[in-house]
C-alpha positions in Angstrom: 155.9 -98.2 -105.6 159.7 -98.0 -105.0 162.3 -95.9 -103.1 164.4 -94.1 -105.3 166.6 -92.1 -103.1 167.5 -91.6 -99.4 168.8 -88.0 -98.4 169.8 -86.5 -95.3 169.6 -82.6 -95.6 171.7 -80.9 -92.8 171.2 -77.4 -91.7 172.3 -75.3 -88.5 169.9 -74.5 -85.7 171.1 -71.3 -83.6 171.9 -71.8 -80.0 168.7 -72.0 -77.9 167.9 -70.1 -74.8 170.0 -71.9 -71.9 168.0 -74.1 -69.7 168.5 -77.4 -67.8 166.5 -80.4 -67.1 167.7 -80.6 -63.6 171.0 -79.6 -61.9 173.8 -81.0 -63.6 171.8 -82.0 -66.8 171.7 -79.2 -69.5 168.6 -79.4 -71.9 169.7 -76.5 -74.3 172.7 -76.6 -76.7 174.9 -74.6 -78.5 174.4 -74.2 -82.3 173.9 -77.6 -83.7 173.5 -79.4 -87.0 169.8 -80.7 -87.4 168.6 -82.7 -90.4 165.8 -83.6 -92.5 165.7 -87.3 -93.8 163.8 -87.5 -97.0 162.7 -90.6 -98.7 161.8 -90.2 -102.1 159.7 -92.8 -104.4 158.9 -93.5 -108.0 155.5 -92.3 -107.5 156.6 -88.8 -106.5 155.7 -89.2 -102.9 158.2 -88.1 -100.2 158.3 -89.2 -96.8 160.0 -86.9 -94.1 161.5 -87.1 -90.6 163.4 -84.8 -88.7 166.3 -85.0 -86.2 168.4 -82.8 -84.1 171.3 -84.9 -84.7 172.1 -84.3 -88.4 175.9 -85.2 -88.4 175.4 -88.7 -86.7 172.2 -89.5 -88.6 173.9 -88.7 -92.1 176.7 -91.0 -91.1 174.4 -93.9 -90.2 172.2 -93.4 -93.3 175.1 -93.3 -95.7 177.1 -96.3 -94.2 174.1 -98.7 -93.2 170.7 -97.6 -94.3 170.7 -96.1 -97.6 171.6 -99.2 -99.7 168.9 -101.3 -97.7 166.3 -98.9 -98.5 166.8 -97.8 -102.3 164.7 -100.4 -104.6 162.5 -101.4 -101.6 158.7 -101.1 -101.4 158.0 -98.3 -98.8 154.7 -99.7 -97.9 156.5 -102.8 -96.5 156.9 -100.8 -93.1 157.0 -103.8 -91.0 159.6 -105.6 -93.0 161.8 -102.5 -93.0 161.2 -101.7 -89.4 162.7 -105.3 -88.7 165.6 -104.5 -91.1 166.6 -101.4 -89.0 166.6 -103.4 -85.8 168.6 -106.1 -87.4 171.3 -103.5 -88.5 171.2 -102.0 -84.9 172.5 -105.4 -83.8 175.8 -104.3 -85.5 175.7 -100.7 -85.3 174.0 -100.2 -81.8 172.4 -96.9 -83.4 171.6 -94.0 -80.8 168.2 -94.3 -79.5 167.0 -91.3 -81.4 168.0 -92.6 -84.7 166.0 -95.9 -84.6 162.7 -94.3 -85.7 163.6 -91.9 -88.4 163.1 -94.2 -91.4 159.9 -95.7 -90.0 158.4 -92.1 -89.4 159.4 -91.1 -93.1 157.6 -94.4 -94.3 154.4 -93.6 -92.2 154.5 -90.3 -94.0 154.6 -91.7 -97.3 151.8 -94.4 -96.6 149.5 -91.5 -95.3 150.0 -89.4 -98.1 149.3 -92.2 -100.4 146.1 -92.7 -98.7 145.3 -88.9 -98.9 144.9 -88.7 -95.0 146.4 -86.9 -92.0 148.6 -89.5 -90.2 146.3 -89.7 -87.2 143.4 -90.6 -89.4 145.3 -93.1 -91.2 146.3 -94.7 -87.8 142.6 -95.0 -87.0 141.6 -91.8 -85.8 140.7 -92.0 -82.0 140.1 -88.3 -81.3 140.4 -84.8 -82.9 142.1 -83.2 -79.9 143.9 -84.0 -76.7 144.7 -81.8 -73.6 148.2 -80.6 -73.3 150.2 -80.2 -70.2 153.0 -77.5 -69.8 156.3 -79.3 -69.4 158.7 -77.0 -67.5 162.5 -76.7 -67.5 164.4 -76.1 -64.2 164.1 -72.6 -62.7 166.0 -70.9 -59.9 163.6 -70.7 -57.0 160.1 -72.1 -55.9 158.9 -68.5 -56.3 159.7 -68.6 -60.0 158.1 -71.9 -60.5 154.9 -70.6 -58.9 154.8 -67.5 -61.2 155.5 -69.9 -64.3 152.7 -72.0 -63.0 150.3 -69.0 -63.2 151.5 -68.1 -66.7 150.7 -71.5 -67.8 147.4 -71.6 -66.3 146.5 -68.2 -68.1 147.6 -69.4 -71.4 144.8 -72.4 -71.0 147.2 -75.2 -70.0 145.0 -77.7 -67.8 148.1 -79.3 -66.4 151.8 -78.8 -65.6 154.7 -81.3 -65.3 157.7 -80.2 -63.2 161.5 -80.6 -64.1 163.0 -79.5 -61.0 166.5 -79.6 -59.5 167.3 -83.3 -58.8 167.7 -82.6 -55.1 165.4 -84.8 -53.1 164.5 -82.5 -50.2 164.4 -79.3 -52.4 162.2 -80.9 -55.0 159.9 -82.1 -52.4 159.4 -78.7 -51.0 158.6 -77.4 -54.4 156.2 -80.4 -55.2 154.3 -79.5 -52.0 154.4 -75.6 -52.8 153.1 -76.0 -56.2 150.1 -78.1 -55.0 149.4 -75.7 -52.4 149.4 -72.9 -54.9 147.2 -74.3 -57.6 144.8 -76.2 -55.4 143.7 -79.6 -55.3 141.8 -80.0 -58.6 144.7 -78.8 -61.1 146.5 -81.9 -62.6 150.4 -82.1 -61.7 153.0 -84.4 -62.8 156.7 -84.6 -61.9 159.7 -85.8 -63.8 163.0 -86.8 -62.0 165.1 -86.8 -65.1 166.7 -90.2 -63.7 168.4 -87.8 -61.0 168.0 -90.2 -58.1 169.2 -93.5 -56.4 166.7 -95.6 -54.7 166.5 -94.0 -51.2 166.0 -90.6 -52.6 163.5 -91.6 -55.2 161.3 -93.1 -52.3 161.5 -89.9 -50.5 160.4 -87.9 -53.6 157.7 -90.5 -54.1 156.1 -89.9 -50.7 155.9 -86.1 -51.4 154.4 -86.9 -54.7 151.6 -89.3 -53.2 150.8 -86.9 -50.3 150.5 -83.9 -52.9 148.2 -86.0 -55.1 150.5 -85.8 -58.4 149.1 -88.0 -61.4 152.4 -89.6 -62.0 156.1 -89.9 -61.1 158.3 -90.0 -64.3 161.7 -91.5 -64.7 162.9 -91.3 -61.2 166.1 -93.5 -61.7 168.2 -94.3 -64.8 166.3 -97.1 -66.5 169.1 -99.7 -66.5 167.6 -101.7 -63.7 163.9 -102.8 -63.7 164.2 -104.5 -60.3 165.2 -101.2 -58.7 161.9 -99.8 -60.2 159.9 -102.5 -58.8 161.3 -101.9 -55.3 160.5 -98.4 -55.5 156.8 -99.2 -56.7 156.4 -101.3 -53.7 157.3 -98.5 -51.4 155.5 -95.4 -52.9 151.7 -94.8 -53.5 152.1 -92.2 -56.6 151.9 -94.1 -60.1 155.2 -94.6 -61.9 155.8 -93.6 -65.5 158.7 -95.6 -66.8 160.6 -96.9 -69.8 161.4 -93.6 -71.6 164.9 -94.1 -72.3 165.3 -98.0 -72.1 166.5 -99.5 -75.2 164.4 -102.1 -77.1 161.1 -100.5 -77.6 158.2 -102.7 -76.4 160.6 -105.6 -75.7 162.1 -103.7 -72.8 158.7 -102.0 -71.9 157.4 -105.5 -71.5 160.0 -106.2 -68.5 158.8 -102.9 -66.7 155.1 -104.1 -67.0 155.5 -107.7 -66.0 157.5 -106.8 -62.9 154.5 -104.5 -61.6 156.4 -101.2 -61.5 154.5 -99.5 -64.1 151.1 -97.6 -64.3 152.2 -95.6 -67.2 154.7 -96.2 -69.7 156.2 -93.9 -72.2 155.8 -94.3 -75.9 157.7 -92.2 -78.3 158.2 -92.2 -82.3 161.9 -90.9 -82.0 163.2 -93.1 -79.2 161.1 -96.2 -79.7 161.5 -97.1 -83.2 159.2 -94.8 -85.3 155.5 -95.0 -85.3 155.5 -98.6 -85.5 157.5 -99.1 -82.4 155.3 -96.4 -80.6 152.1 -98.4 -81.5 153.6 -101.7 -80.3 154.1 -100.1 -77.0 150.5 -98.3 -76.8 149.0 -101.7 -77.7 151.1 -103.7 -75.3 150.1 -101.3 -72.4 146.4 -101.4 -73.4 146.4 -105.0 -73.0 147.5 -104.6 -69.4 145.0 -101.9 -69.0 147.8 -99.1 -68.5 148.4 -96.1 -70.1 151.0 -95.1 -72.8 151.9 -91.5 -72.4 153.5 -90.0 -75.6 156.9 -88.5 -74.9 157.7 -85.0 -76.3 156.0 -82.7 -78.6 156.0 -81.9 -82.4 153.8 -82.8 -85.2 154.5 -86.6 -85.5 153.8 -86.9 -81.7 150.7 -84.8 -81.9 149.4 -87.3 -84.4 150.2 -90.2 -82.1 148.4 -88.5 -79.3 145.2 -88.3 -81.4 145.6 -91.8 -82.6 146.2 -93.7 -79.2 143.2 -94.2 -77.1 145.0 -94.8 -73.9 147.2 -91.5 -73.6 146.2 -88.9 -71.3 148.0 -85.7 -72.5 150.2 -84.2 -75.1 153.5 -82.9 -73.7 154.1 -79.1 -74.8 157.7 -77.9 -73.5 157.9 -74.4 -72.2 161.4 -73.5 -72.2 161.2 -69.7 -72.3 160.3 -67.1 -69.8 157.7 -65.4 -70.1 155.9 -68.5 -71.0 154.7 -68.7 -74.8 152.1 -71.4 -75.7 153.3 -73.9 -78.4 151.6 -73.1 -81.6 150.0 -76.7 -81.8 148.2 -75.9 -78.5 145.1 -73.8 -78.8 143.7 -71.4 -76.2 141.5 -74.1 -74.8 144.7 -75.9 -73.8 144.2 -78.7 -76.3 146.5 -80.1 -79.3 145.3 -80.3 -82.7 146.7 -80.8 -86.1 145.7 -79.6 -89.6 144.0 -81.5 -92.3 147.2 -81.8 -94.3 148.0 -85.3 -95.6 150.8 -87.4 -93.9 152.5 -85.8 -91.0 152.2 -82.3 -92.4 155.9 -81.3 -92.0 155.6 -79.3 -95.1 153.3 -76.7 -93.9 155.3 -73.8 -92.8 158.6 -75.6 -92.8 161.5 -74.3 -94.6 162.5 -77.6 -96.5 165.9 -77.5 -98.2 164.7 -79.1 -101.4 161.5 -77.3 -101.8 
């Protein structure tokens, strides 16, 4: 089998309902140019990956990646994964672009095997609980109302994105625990909003309230600062979400002793190959590797990786609407479609 073409099909996504990850950090965007990356082969099997950054990815593919891929064997994923990282040394690709080719190559391989991707990866489970991942709202009362809606929709856990104010967030952390009771799973994401003193303050509130994890409290440029934080708080840290270098940087977080959970991600960690490297690395240290973000590729990863706890289901709208991949029992599942299954229900520009 050989790759015959690599195409980037751009299209416009209308503006989303405005929301923030925290104060000063917008999450929604105006109308933007997304894209499908499509790798075709001489055996008629297409591999597909999707990105919100169509213009930037199209430029990288045309200048750096297309000529590397045409004529190559798409089943040599390991070789091509290393080639993309070699090119990154020159290009310094955006973190969200590193995994696109690899995702499409795994789509090809699973389709050739006539298996859904998670089964092709080894198939650890058929479903996994999903947590409702909030955006930022205006008041504690609104958060409590959102929590009630999430529980009514069957979500067994909630992760907060709050304001990025240490005292205000800590009050919310306590109020939400009091509202849902001790037996409901809660997590908190700082969206890298704090310095070390404020991160410690919030960490104490999270530990007292029994939260499952404390995610991305600070920018992940300094591993030592995270070790100092881990030394001072009792809540488990979930780290290495946005650090460059896939498993290589994740290893630094682990060996310094600041990680009980690490993030893995097909988009930001070098595709399915990079995500699996991180999951296996974490498992070797008896840590959990939590898959960052939703969507089909990440749903397959959640079903294939044994040391992951939940699927992340974003709830940006009010009133809350349950994500289509999540059932009424609060579990994520995928269909029996071969590969990743992008083609089911998607409006593909070449179809």
